[in-house]
Residue, then its C-alpha position, 0 to 999 in steps of 0.5 A: x915200712x917203718x924200718x926202711x921209711x920215716x914219716x917226715x914233717x913238711x911245713x910250707x905255704x900252700x897256694x891252693x889253701x892260701x895258708x901255711x900247711x903241715x903235712x907228714x909224708x913217708x920217705x925212704x931212708x937213704x942215709x939216716x945219719x946224714x938226714x938224707x931221704x927220698x920222698x915216697x908219697x904224693x904231696x897234696x897241698x903243693x910243696x916244691x917237692x915231688x915223689x922220688x926227690x932226694x931231700x934233707x931232713x933233720x930233727x926239729x926240737x920245736x916240731x918234735x919230728x924229723x922235718x924237711x929242710x931242702x931238696x937236694x936232687x930232683x927226680x924229674x917227676x911232677x905233682x899236679x893238684x886237681x879240684x873238682x868244681x862241678x857239683x856231683x862229678x865223680x873224680x874217679x873218671x879223671x883219675x882213671x884216665x890219668x892212670x891209663x897213661x901211668x899217672x898215679x893219684x891220691x884223693x884227699x876228699x870228694x873234690x881234691x886229688x893230687x897226681x904224680x907225673x913220673x919223668x917217663x910220662x909226656x906231660x903234654x898228654x896229661x895237660x890235654x886231659x886236664x885242659x879238656x875237663x877245665x874247659x868244660x868247667x868240671x875241674x880246675x888244676x894247679x902245677x905246684x911242682x912241674x919239673x924241667x923235663x915236663x916243662x920241656x914236653x910242653x914246648x915240643x908241641 
């Protein structure tokens, strides 16, 4: 992976944690000389970037790593954060339901996971699953990086 990908440092304010966060994520090298990469990870804490977005990164002397600077092309994908608030609830139940509609996710711990919603998925289906569990007080969720396409999906219904 290291020959085609690089670990990139992202430093940003997370609404979820209400603090500045440092997260490193894998990115596919598009043009190393120009510092152009494509995100190949699901972000956990809510930067304004989604998988497959194209972005600019450069070496930061202070960080001593390649560091995210700006998104230059969005993919149409979205990222949703889910927090389990019901004690003892198995997050895999929801992750499996989302996987059935082609939404991959990555768990951080027993109570937090991030969901990748690709452009091809109708976000209204995702939102209906999340709303069902939210109404039961099983989860809470945030939409830190919701694409224009997925916003439009919600307006159709």
